[in-house]
Residue, then its C-alpha position, 0 to 999 in steps of 0.5 A: m159665215p156659211n154659204v147659203i144654198f138655193a134650189d134651181a128648179a129649172r136646172g135641177a141643180a143647187l146653187v151657192q150664193t153668198v147673199s150674206a157672206k162678207f169678210r174683213e180681216s184687220f189682223p187683230g192680236s199677235a198671230v195669224r188667226d187659225g180660224v181665219w187663215d190657212s198659213s204655209v211658211g216657206t224656208g226663210g220666210s215668216l208670218s208675223v202680226a202686230s199693231g193690226q198689220l200682217t207682215m209676210a217676209s219672203g226670205t231669200t231661199a230659192d223656190s220658197v213659197t210663203s202664203v196665207t189663204g182665207k177659209q171663207s169661200f165666195t161665189v162670183p161676183f165679188r170684190f177682194s180688196v187689200g191695203l198693201t205696202l212692199s218694203q222694196r221691189i227687187a228681182n227674183q221675187s213675186f208677191f201675188v194678191e189673188v183669188v183662187s178656186i177651190g175643190n170639194d176638199g176646200l183646198p185651191d184646185g189650180l183651175n181658176q185664178a185672178a191675181w195682181v202680180f207684183d214682180g220686177t223692180s219698179a214700185t209703180q208697175a204690176k201685172y194682172q193675171v187670170q186663169v180658167d179651167g186649168l188653162a195656162a194663166l194669162t198674164s198682162a204686161a207691166v202696167t201702171v199702179v199706185t206706188t207699193a212703196s206706201t199703203t195702197l188699195f188693191e182690188i180684184e173683181p171677178f164677174a160672170d163675164e169679165c174680171w177687173w183689177h183696180s188700184t188707188a190711194v188708201d183712205s182717199a175720197s178720189n176716184r180709182t186711179n188705175s183700172y184694167r179689165r180682161q174678158l179672156r180666160s175669166p175665171d169660172p163663175n160657178a166655182l167656189y173661191e178663196v183669197r190668198l196672199r202669197w210670196v214666190n221666190g224665183s229659182t235664182a235666190p233674191a238678194s234679200s228678204t222683202n216684207a209685204v205688210v198687209s193692213f187689211t183685207t175685205v171681201s164684198d159679195y155680189a149682194e153688196i155690189t148690186a146694192e152699190i149699183t141700184a143705190g147709187r154708190g157705184q164704182a168710178s171705172g169707165g164701162q164698169a157696172i153701168a155701161t155709160v160713157f160720157t163724152g169729155s169724161t175721163a176713164t175714171g168718171t165721177a162718183s156721181l152725176n148731175v145733169q145740167g148744162p155747161a153754163a148757168h143764167d147770166a154766165a158766159v156762154s161755154g161748152n157745146p149746145v145743151r142749153i134750152a135757154g137762148r143766147a142773150l145778145s145786143a150785137a149779132y154773133t159771128t155767122v156760123a157755117t151752113g149745117d153748124i149748130a147756132d144758138l137761139v137769140s133772145t133779148l137781154q131779158g130773155v125774150q126769144v127773137t123770132r123772124p121778122w123781128q130782131i133784137p132791139e139793138l139790131e132794129w132800125s128806122y127811117a124818118s122822112a126829111a121835112g118837105g118829103i122827097i121832091n126829086t128822083t135822087d136815091v135816099p138811103l133808108a139804111a146805109t150799108a150794115g157791114a160785111g156779111l150783114r143785110r138790111y131788111i124792111t118790114t114796114l113802110q109808110l108813104k104820103n104824097t102832098s103834092a099835086t104831082a102822083t109818082e111811083v116810088v121805088l125801093k132799091d138794093g143798092s141801085t137795084i130796084i126790089w120793089r115798086g109802088h105808086v102814090s096818088a097826088s094830094m093824099t090826105s092820109s098816109e098809106e102803110i105797107i107791111f111786108n109780111n116776108p120782109l125785103r132785104t138787101s144783098a150783104n153790106a148794101a145800102l137800102n134806098v128809096a127813090c121817086i120816079t117823077t120830079a116835083a112830087a113831095v113824098y113823105v117816106n118812113a120805114q122800119g126794119f132790122t139788120a141780120p145776115 
């Protein structure tokens, strides 16, 4: 497809943008198509097409180069994808999957390049290479890729500010397996590019010929890449396309994102606090350290617990003994609650039926924390509400006592247990 030319009035220049230029080659027929590829066969090398595959043989001649170069040009950004198998990996052979800039004559000009480089003897290693404006190519150390021993999808994505290389299993719904990025010497975004597949034998002849079997090649231009982002298909590489990193995610991320908490209603609590719902409890959870995140507490029916009330299982009440308190001995309203827990009192009802008036005290263990007075011969109970509940020390009993012997004081009380 031809390139589309737009005028840039602000710069007085013509910009080439491949708005509708897309390319796919599935190698039909029995030969490399002249209208699609320029081919060059080095000494000892060969090119053949059969059953929808291009087979490029390296041959064993030193310094021999065999290549095919696509005739359609593209502008940055675009994605070049290749389904590739190498029959072996031996020394003194390098296979290049690359995008190269072209001059006014439509031929590679040697100025800009981004490439996968398959050399060395390991089927699960490769290098990625980049060049800009005729500077020396910058080649990575060997990195991990999906094996070249079976058909694998290799991709190159040049952008204006960086270049990406990916490998993943072909015909797989899984995320990309390996992704790598360069900003240094990223190819010139204003150049025109063609794609190229190339065998290069070393100055020492390789021991045997290797076949590069290419199942397909595709190029997607910037319009499709933009549509993938805005339409939600996106690419599953951390930091690519939309710069979002989610804590706990892997480098490959996920193909789609559902925003939700880590646990559904009525499921066991898990993960870090992002829940809006409370934590339903019938017993107090272990006290957290000061400054830590703490779950909001609710009843088992989801009713939020707010001070001064507690979940029903942690509320307590005390009913007076028959005849009331008639001496000065401490009477436990609520026994010790356990390590780290306190007794809180919210309401208190008092009635003295004796002709003897008395003071009444509430005690944190043996320490008085509240003092009151009841009259003689009361005809109705007096209720005291502690809007700011009184509390004991941790693991201390809440006691009540009369100061005067011979009174007959009926005491009822209610409260809750909490840290």
